[in-house]
C-alpha positions as CSV (number, residue, x, y, z in Angstrom):
1,M,18.3,-16.2,40.1
2,N,21.3,-13.3,39.7
3,Q,22.6,-14.9,36.3
4,Q,25.6,-12.7,36.3
5,K,26.4,-13.7,39.9
6,I,25.8,-17.6,39.1
7,G,27.7,-17.3,36.1
8,N,30.9,-15.5,37.8
9,F,30.9,-18.6,40.4
10,I,30.8,-21.2,37.6
11,S,33.7,-19.4,36.3
12,E,35.4,-19.4,39.6
13,L,34.5,-23.3,40.3
14,R,36.3,-24.3,36.9
15,R,38.8,-22.3,37.6
16,K,39.9,-23.9,40.6
17,K,39.1,-27.3,39.1
18,K,41.6,-26.4,36.5
19,L,38.9,-27.0,33.7
20,T,38.6,-25.4,30.3
21,Q,35.2,-24.3,29.2
22,Q,35.7,-26.7,26.2
23,E,36.5,-29.8,28.9
24,L,33.6,-28.9,31.2
25,A,31.2,-28.8,28.3
26,K,32.4,-32.2,27.1
27,K,31.9,-33.7,30.6
28,L,27.9,-32.2,30.8
29,G,27.6,-33.0,27.1
30,V,27.1,-29.1,25.7
31,T,28.8,-27.0,23.7
32,D,31.7,-24.6,25.0
33,K,29.5,-21.7,23.6
34,A,27.2,-22.6,26.3
35,V,29.4,-23.0,29.0
36,S,30.7,-19.3,27.8
37,K,27.1,-17.9,27.9
38,W,26.6,-19.3,31.8
39,E,30.0,-17.7,32.6
40,R,28.9,-14.2,31.1
41,G,25.8,-14.0,32.8
42,L,23.8,-14.6,29.2
43,S,22.2,-17.7,30.4
44,C,21.5,-20.0,32.8
45,P,22.0,-23.7,32.6
46,D,19.0,-26.1,32.2
47,I,17.6,-27.4,35.6
48,S,18.4,-30.9,34.1
49,L,22.3,-29.9,34.2
50,L,22.3,-28.3,37.7
51,I,23.3,-32.1,39.7
52,P,25.9,-33.0,37.0
53,I,27.4,-29.1,37.3
54,S,27.3,-29.5,41.3
55,D,28.6,-33.2,41.3
56,I,31.8,-31.8,38.9
57,L,32.1,-28.4,40.3
58,G,32.1,-29.8,44.1
59,V,29.4,-27.7,45.0
60,T,25.6,-28.3,46.3
61,I,22.7,-27.2,44.0
62,N,21.6,-24.5,46.6
63,E,25.2,-23.1,46.2
64,L,25.5,-23.2,42.5
65,L,21.3,-21.4,42.8
66,I,22.9,-18.6,45.3
67,G,25.7,-17.8,43.5
68,E,28.4,-18.1,46.5
69,N,29.8,-21.2,49.2
70,I,27.0,-21.8,51.8
71,S,29.8,-23.0,53.9
72,E,30.8,-19.5,54.2
73,I,27.5,-19.0,55.7
74,N,26.9,-20.0,59.3
75,D,23.0,-18.7,59.6
76,I,20.6,-21.7,58.0
77,D,18.0,-19.4,58.1
78,L,19.9,-16.9,56.3
79,I,21.0,-19.7,53.5
80,N,17.4,-20.7,53.1
81,K,16.2,-17.2,53.1
82,K,18.9,-16.6,50.2
83,V,17.5,-19.7,48.2
84,I,13.9,-18.2,48.9
85,E,15.0,-15.1,47.9
86,C,16.7,-16.1,44.7
87,T,13.8,-18.6,43.4
88,S,11.3,-15.8,44.2
89,R,13.2,-13.6,42.3
90,E,13.3,-15.8,39.3
91,I,9.8,-16.2,39.6
92,N,8.8,-12.6,39.3
93,I,11.3,-12.0,36.6
94,S,9.8,-15.1,34.6
95,K,6.3,-13.6,35.3
96,K,7.2,-10.5,34.0
97,R,9.0,-11.8,30.9
98,N,5.8,-14.2,30.2
99,K,3.7,-11.0,30.7
100,K,5.5,-9.0,28.4
101,L,5.7,-11.8,25.7
102,R,1.6,-12.2,26.1
103,F,1.5,-8.6,25.4
104,L,3.7,-8.4,22.5
105,L,2.0,-11.9,21.2
106,I,-1.9,-9.9,21.6
107,I,0.0,-7.0,20.3
108,S,1.5,-9.1,16.6
109,F,-2.0,-10.9,16.5
110,I,-4.0,-7.3,16.5
111,I,-1.5,-6.0,13.9
112,I,-1.4,-9.0,11.9
113,I,-5.5,-9.2,11.8
114,S,-5.7,-5.7,11.1
115,I,-3.2,-5.7,7.8
116,I,-5.1,-9.1,6.8
117,T,-8.5,-7.2,7.1
118,F,-7.3,-4.1,5.7
119,I,-6.2,-6.1,2.4
120,S,-9.0,-8.3,2.1
121,V,-11.2,-5.0,2.0
122,N,-8.7,-3.4,-0.5
123,Y,-9.2,-6.4,-2.6
124,Y,-13.1,-6.6,-2.3
125,I,-13.2,-3.0,-3.0
126,S,-10.7,-3.4,-6.0
127,E,-12.6,-6.2,-7.2
128,K,-15.9,-4.6,-7.3
129,K,-14.5,-1.5,-8.7
130,S,-12.9,-3.6,-11.4
131,I,-16.4,-5.7,-12.2
132,E,-18.3,-2.3,-11.9
133,L,-15.8,-0.9,-14.6
134,N,-16.1,-3.4,-16.9
135,N,-19.9,-3.6,-16.9
136,Y,-19.8,0.1,-17.5
137,I,-17.1,-0.5,-20.4
138,E,-19.5,-3.3,-21.8
139,H,-22.6,-0.6,-21.4
140,I,-20.6,2.1,-23.2
141,K,-19.8,-0.3,-26.0
142,N,-23.2,-1.6,-26.6
143,N,-24.7,1.9,-26.6
144,L,-22.4,2.9,-29.4
145,K,-23.3,0.2,-31.4
146,D,-26.9,0.9,-30.8
147,L,-26.4,4.6,-32.2
148,N,-24.7,3.0,-35.5
149,F,-20.9,4.8,-34.1
150,K,-18.4,2.7,-36.3
151,K,-14.8,1.7,-35.1
152,D,-12.2,3.8,-37.4
153,N,-8.4,4.0,-37.0
154,P,-7.0,7.2,-38.4
155,L,-4.2,7.8,-36.1
156,H,-3.3,4.6,-34.9
157,T,-5.9,5.3,-31.9
158,P,-9.1,3.1,-32.5
159,N,-12.1,5.4,-32.1
160,S,-15.7,5.0,-32.9
161,I,-17.1,7.5,-35.3
162,L,-20.6,8.4,-36.5
163,T,-21.2,11.1,-39.4
164,I,-24.6,12.9,-39.5
165,D,-25.4,15.5,-42.2
166,G,-21.5,16.0,-42.8
167,I,-20.6,16.6,-39.2
168,T,-18.5,13.7,-37.5
169,Y,-18.9,12.8,-34.0
170,V,-15.9,10.9,-32.2
171,V,-15.9,8.8,-29.2
172,P,-12.1,8.0,-28.6
173,R,-10.8,4.7,-27.2
174,I,-12.3,4.2,-23.9
175,S,-9.5,5.0,-20.8
176,Y,-8.7,5.0,-17.5
177,K,-7.9,7.9,-15.3
178,S,-5.2,6.7,-13.2
179,N,-6.0,8.3,-9.9
180,N,-9.4,6.4,-9.1
181,R,-9.4,4.1,-12.1
182,G,-12.3,5.8,-13.4
183,I,-13.3,6.1,-17.4
184,Y,-12.4,9.1,-19.1
185,K,-15.1,10.2,-20.9
186,E,-15.1,12.6,-24.2
187,I,-17.0,13.4,-27.6
188,L,-15.7,15.2,-30.4
189,S,-17.3,16.8,-33.0
190,Y,-15.7,17.7,-36.3
191,S,-16.9,19.6,-39.6
192,D,-13.8,18.3,-41.5
193,Y,-12.8,14.6,-40.0
194,D,-11.1,13.7,-42.9
195,N,-8.2,16.5,-42.7
196,L,-8.6,16.9,-38.9
197,T,-9.6,20.8,-39.1
198,G,-12.2,23.2,-39.5
199,L,-14.9,24.0,-36.6
200,I,-13.6,21.3,-33.8
201,I,-15.9,21.0,-30.6
202,Y,-14.9,18.9,-27.6
203,Y,-16.8,17.9,-24.5
204,N,-15.5,15.7,-21.3
205,G,-18.5,16.4,-19.1
206,D,-17.1,19.9,-18.2
207,T,-17.8,22.8,-20.6
208,F,-17.6,22.8,-24.4
209,N,-14.3,23.5,-26.1
210,V,-14.8,24.9,-29.6
211,Y,-11.9,25.4,-31.6
212,K,-11.8,27.0,-35.2
213,Y,-8.5,26.5,-37.5
214,E,-8.3,29.9,-39.1
215,N,-5.5,29.2,-41.4
216,M,-3.5,25.8,-41.8
217,D,-0.6,25.1,-44.1
218,K,2.8,23.2,-43.9
219,Q,4.2,26.0,-41.7
220,K,1.6,27.5,-39.7
221,V,-1.6,26.7,-38.1
222,D,-3.5,29.6,-36.3
223,I,-6.2,28.2,-34.0
224,V,-8.9,30.3,-32.4
225,S,-10.7,28.5,-29.2
226,I,-13.5,29.6,-27.1
227,D,-15.4,27.8,-24.2
228,C,-19.2,27.2,-24.0
229,D,-21.9,26.2,-21.6
230,I,-24.0,23.0,-21.9
231,K,-26.6,25.4,-23.8
232,G,-24.2,26.7,-26.4
233,N,-23.9,30.1,-24.6
234,L,-20.4,31.8,-24.7
235,I,-18.8,31.5,-21.1
236,A,-18.4,35.0,-19.9
237,N,-14.3,36.1,-19.8
238,N,-13.0,39.5,-20.0
239,N,-9.8,38.2,-22.3
240,Y,-12.0,37.1,-25.3
241,T,-10.1,38.5,-28.3
242,T,-11.9,40.3,-31.1
243,K,-11.1,37.0,-33.1
244,Q,-12.7,34.9,-30.7
245,K,-15.5,37.0,-30.2
246,K,-16.1,37.1,-33.8
247,L,-16.0,33.2,-34.0
248,Y,-18.5,32.7,-32.2
249,E,-21.1,35.5,-33.4
250,N,-20.3,34.2,-37.2
251,N,-20.7,30.3,-36.1
252,T,-23.5,30.7,-32.8
253,E,-26.3,28.8,-34.5
254,E,-24.0,25.7,-35.7
255,I,-22.4,25.4,-32.0
256,K,-25.3,25.6,-30.6
257,N,-27.2,22.9,-32.4
258,R,-23.8,20.5,-32.6
259,I,-23.6,21.1,-28.5
260,Y,-27.1,20.1,-28.4
261,D,-26.6,16.9,-30.1
262,I,-23.2,15.8,-28.5
263,R,-25.3,16.6,-25.2
264,M,-27.7,14.3,-26.4
265,M,-25.3,11.7,-27.6
266,W,-23.2,11.9,-24.0
267,I,-26.9,11.0,-22.4
268,N,-27.2,8.1,-24.6
269,I,-23.9,6.6,-24.8
270,Y,-22.6,7.5,-21.1
271,E,-25.3,7.3,-18.8
272,F,-27.4,4.6,-17.4
């Protein structure tokens, strides 16, 4: 059916009957907005209203469906052909509309299933990681206890410390890496933990960073730093100053021994 043509036809017949949209709507038991949509070609009357509309407007149902007066068409075969064409056109439009609707529904269903699957998989992975992470934290805590590390809080950060032969080994509070929620692992070694000065060795699974406070007062802190490998050897770097080279030469044996001790602690604390 040609909605626009039918709408124009209804509008034309209504005016001939000297009816307003509201009056026609009242006779049919619908709203004037519904009549307005028909006449603008935005929708068609429900099939149950075809007879009442035809009676009120003084036309046949076929004329209403065609959108013109059949009395003006003399050929009966032509009339039937027009009715069939209108009906066939509406059926084809309806089929296309239903096909498109089914396609959209299938696509929507696939998208919803994909989203649900994605959320479920990520939730499962997140939960699994969380469980593994908590188990690993417990593993670390138990290992610290087995090695006799004690809790200490000199800087409002709960550290685990162990002092052996005047050297204090510190495992800072367990923290998470923000990018992959992994454990940020580190061990520090102090020759003077009470004042947080002296020879300090830091390790986070990469290279060993060695620091020495050459001079410290209320106004100036002069820090010398070098990097060593897991065997305690100075990592080659042409930019080392005389001060840095001297730091390593004067403390080579102590640096190597402490790096060995830190490496062994690392294995006992962090590795399964």
